[in-house]
One Martini backbone bead per residue (centre of mass of N, CA, C, O) as a GRO file, in nm:
protein
  168
    1MET     BB    1  -2.076   2.313   6.731
    2ALA     BB    2  -1.773   2.213   6.737
    3CYS     BB    3  -1.544   2.077   6.519
    4ASP     BB    4  -1.397   1.885   6.755
    5GLU     BB    5  -1.653   1.743   6.801
    6ALA     BB    6  -1.813   1.459   6.855
    7VAL     BB    7  -2.021   1.256   6.672
    8PRO     BB    8  -2.243   1.042   6.733
    9ALA     BB    9  -2.360   0.754   6.695
   10MET     BB   10  -2.618   0.601   6.508
   11THR     BB   11  -2.904   0.428   6.538
   12LEU     BB   12  -3.049   0.175   6.326
   13VAL     BB   13  -3.420   0.127   6.280
   14GLY     BB   14  -3.470   0.071   5.982
   15PRO     BB   15  -3.565   0.233   5.693
   16ASP     BB   16  -3.585   0.529   5.792
   17ASP     BB   17  -3.309   0.555   5.929
   18SER     BB   18  -3.141   0.459   5.688
   19ARG     BB   19  -3.228   0.674   5.487
   20ARG     BB   20  -3.135   0.923   5.647
   21ALA     BB   21  -2.836   0.836   5.662
   22VAL     BB   22  -2.783   0.816   5.359
   23LEU     BB   23  -2.854   1.111   5.294
   24ASP     BB   24  -2.636   1.233   5.474
   25LEU     BB   25  -2.395   1.096   5.344
   26LEU     BB   26  -2.448   1.203   5.052
   27GLY     BB   27  -2.451   1.513   5.129
   28GLY     BB   28  -2.126   1.493   5.224
   29MET     BB   29  -2.025   1.406   4.959
   30ARG     BB   30  -1.725   1.463   4.726
   31ARG     BB   31  -1.567   1.187   4.595
   32THR     BB   32  -1.664   0.910   4.756
   33LEU     BB   33  -1.815   0.577   4.717
   34CYS     BB   34  -1.855   0.290   4.927
   35LEU     BB   35  -2.029  -0.020   4.851
   36TYR     BB   36  -2.156  -0.290   5.055
   37THR     BB   37  -2.377  -0.570   4.966
   38PRO     BB   38  -2.562  -0.876   5.005
   39GLN     BB   39  -2.829  -0.683   4.991
   40VAL     BB   40  -3.091  -0.545   4.787
   41ARG     BB   41  -3.296  -0.300   4.907
   42ALA     BB   42  -3.554  -0.112   4.791
   43GLU     BB   43  -3.606   0.081   5.039
   44LEU     BB   44  -3.308   0.202   4.972
   45TYR     BB   45  -3.185   0.153   4.662
   46ASP     BB   46  -3.492   0.254   4.529
   47ASP     BB   47  -3.514   0.526   4.640
   48ALA     BB   48  -3.591   0.831   4.525
   49GLY     BB   49  -3.411   1.004   4.719
   50VAL     BB   50  -3.147   0.847   4.686
   51LEU     BB   51  -3.126   0.867   4.376
   52ALA     BB   52  -3.130   1.179   4.369
   53ALA     BB   53  -2.873   1.220   4.537
   54ILE     BB   54  -2.683   1.079   4.346
   55ARG     BB   55  -2.739   1.241   4.095
   56ALA     BB   56  -2.667   1.523   4.215
   57ALA     BB   57  -2.376   1.457   4.292
   58VAL     BB   58  -2.271   1.387   4.006
   59VAL     BB   59  -2.355   1.649   3.863
   60GLY     BB   60  -2.205   1.846   4.078
   61GLN     BB   61  -1.954   1.613   4.069
   62PRO     BB   62  -1.768   1.488   3.818
   63ARG     BB   63  -1.539   1.330   4.009
   64LEU     BB   64  -1.723   1.138   4.115
   65ARG     BB   65  -1.710   0.813   4.288
   66LEU     BB   66  -1.891   0.501   4.257
   67ARG     BB   67  -1.861   0.199   4.448
   68LEU     BB   68  -2.030  -0.114   4.382
   69LEU     BB   69  -2.102  -0.401   4.584
   70LEU     BB   70  -2.296  -0.656   4.447
   71PRO     BB   71  -2.497  -0.871   4.382
   72PRO     BB   72  -2.630  -1.032   4.160
   73ALA     BB   73  -2.861  -0.894   3.945
   74ARG     BB   74  -3.077  -1.122   3.952
   75GLU     BB   75  -3.147  -1.042   4.267
   76TRP     BB   76  -3.234  -0.702   4.199
   77ARG     BB   77  -3.340  -0.568   3.924
   78THR     BB   78  -3.652  -0.591   3.964
   79ALA     BB   79  -3.666  -0.433   4.250
   80CYS     BB   80  -3.437  -0.207   4.111
   81PRO     BB   81  -3.487  -0.008   3.851
   82GLY     BB   82  -3.363   0.265   3.937
   83LEU     BB   83  -3.072   0.168   3.976
   84LEU     BB   84  -3.033   0.063   3.692
   85ARG     BB   85  -3.085   0.331   3.540
   86LEU     BB   86  -2.868   0.495   3.684
   87SER     BB   87  -2.632   0.317   3.591
   88GLU     BB   88  -2.667   0.377   3.290
   89ARG     BB   89  -2.640   0.697   3.308
   90LEU     BB   90  -2.371   0.672   3.528
   91SER     BB   91  -2.126   0.484   3.419
   92SER     BB   92  -1.868   0.672   3.485
   93ALA     BB   93  -1.937   0.698   3.814
   94LEU     BB   94  -2.090   0.414   3.831
   95LEU     BB   95  -1.956   0.125   3.980
   96LEU     BB   96  -2.013  -0.222   3.911
   97ARG     BB   97  -1.982  -0.511   4.125
   98THR     BB   98  -1.891  -0.853   4.195
   99PRO     BB   99  -1.809  -1.058   4.418
  100ASP     BB  100  -1.612  -1.299   4.506
  101PRO     BB  101  -1.733  -1.595   4.623
  102GLU     BB  102  -1.481  -1.695   4.780
  103VAL     BB  103  -1.455  -1.451   4.971
  104LEU     BB  104  -1.733  -1.475   5.115
  105THR     BB  105  -1.661  -1.753   5.262
  106GLU     BB  106  -1.405  -1.637   5.427
  107GLN     BB  107  -1.609  -1.390   5.536
  108PRO     BB  108  -1.864  -1.358   5.759
  109GLU     BB  109  -1.891  -1.032   5.779
  110LEU     BB  110  -2.030  -1.023   5.477
  111GLY     BB  111  -2.336  -0.999   5.592
  112GLN     BB  112  -2.271  -0.709   5.585
  113ALA     BB  113  -2.321  -0.362   5.547
  114PHE     BB  114  -2.157  -0.077   5.365
  115LEU     BB  115  -2.080   0.280   5.386
  116ILE     BB  116  -1.841   0.510   5.226
  117ALA     BB  117  -1.745   0.852   5.272
  118ASP     BB  118  -1.447   0.993   5.209
  119ALA     BB  119  -1.311   0.843   5.450
  120ARG     BB  120  -1.535   0.951   5.706
  121ALA     BB  121  -1.806   0.783   5.661
  122LEU     BB  122  -2.019   0.536   5.839
  123LEU     BB  123  -2.236   0.277   5.723
  124ARG     BB  124  -2.383   0.011   5.918
  125LEU     BB  125  -2.529  -0.315   5.840
  126SER     BB  126  -2.578  -0.584   6.041
  127ASP     BB  127  -2.890  -0.595   5.912
  128PRO     BB  128  -2.988  -0.587   5.587
  129GLN     BB  129  -3.278  -0.701   5.597
  130ARG     BB  130  -3.375  -0.481   5.840
  131LEU     BB  131  -3.204  -0.220   5.859
  132LEU     BB  132  -2.962  -0.255   6.077
  133GLY     BB  133  -2.752  -0.012   6.272
  134SER     BB  134  -2.497   0.235   6.187
  135TYR     BB  135  -2.382   0.589   6.221
  136GLU     BB  136  -2.066   0.750   6.124
  137PRO     BB  137  -1.979   1.088   6.049
  138GLN     BB  138  -1.693   1.002   6.157
  139PRO     BB  139  -1.401   0.901   6.199
  140SER     BB  140  -1.273   0.558   6.238
  141ASP     BB  141  -1.149   0.251   6.291
  142ARG     BB  142  -1.378   0.100   6.149
  143LEU     BB  143  -1.352   0.245   5.881
  144LYS     BB  144  -1.070   0.153   5.803
  145GLU     BB  145  -1.136  -0.147   5.796
  146ARG     BB  146  -1.361  -0.131   5.578
  147LEU     BB  147  -1.190  -0.004   5.356
  148GLU     BB  148  -0.989  -0.235   5.331
  149LEU     BB  149  -1.198  -0.446   5.263
  150PHE     BB  150  -1.308  -0.316   5.011
  151GLU     BB  151  -1.042  -0.313   4.848
  152ARG     BB  152  -1.012  -0.619   4.841
  153LEU     BB  153  -1.281  -0.682   4.703
  154TRP     BB  154  -1.247  -0.501   4.450
  155SER     BB  155  -0.983  -0.638   4.336
  156ARG     BB  156  -1.168  -0.925   4.294
  157ALA     BB  157  -1.379  -0.809   4.132
  158GLN     BB  158  -1.657  -0.816   3.896
  159PRO     BB  159  -1.834  -0.777   3.646
  160ASP     BB  160  -2.154  -0.822   3.567
  161PRO     BB  161  -2.273  -1.005   3.309
  162ALA     BB  162  -2.570  -0.894   3.308
  163LEU     BB  163  -2.470  -0.588   3.283
  164SER     BB  164  -2.291  -0.597   3.025
  165ARG     BB  165  -2.537  -0.625   2.832
  166LEU     BB  166  -2.618  -0.313   2.920
  167GLY     BB  167  -2.332  -0.146   2.940
  168LEU     BB  168  -2.189  -0.179   3.254
   0.00000   0.00000   0.00000
């Protein structure tokens, strides 16, 4: 395939498709990852392969920064102990915050999850409960909109008090 050909978006139907897309997105990541999710599903965010890919990316690229906007830790830390341990070990590269609850009520589209790698690839879960969505490995207008949304959310987000007790 030529470099200037568009790679079509892939439809994600369930945990297996979503896991493959996340692994592809992480494998191509070189500088940044922005993740927003209203729900942390263990099938995806505590998957051994996904956690290993994050760990390998951070170890291989010391300047890599991962910014994760997650719901309060009390909602996911028991179900996702691997993500919690990885956060503790990679605390300088993996930054966790909790969105401002007031912002969440202002924007109904925040019921969806999305991951953006290097401002070039977008994985969007329109139904984060069932891990349904799409993956666009090339830049798009939708990606730019989501990145702007992420930056607005990040600027108002705070570290989770439950995680700060753990040194995160």
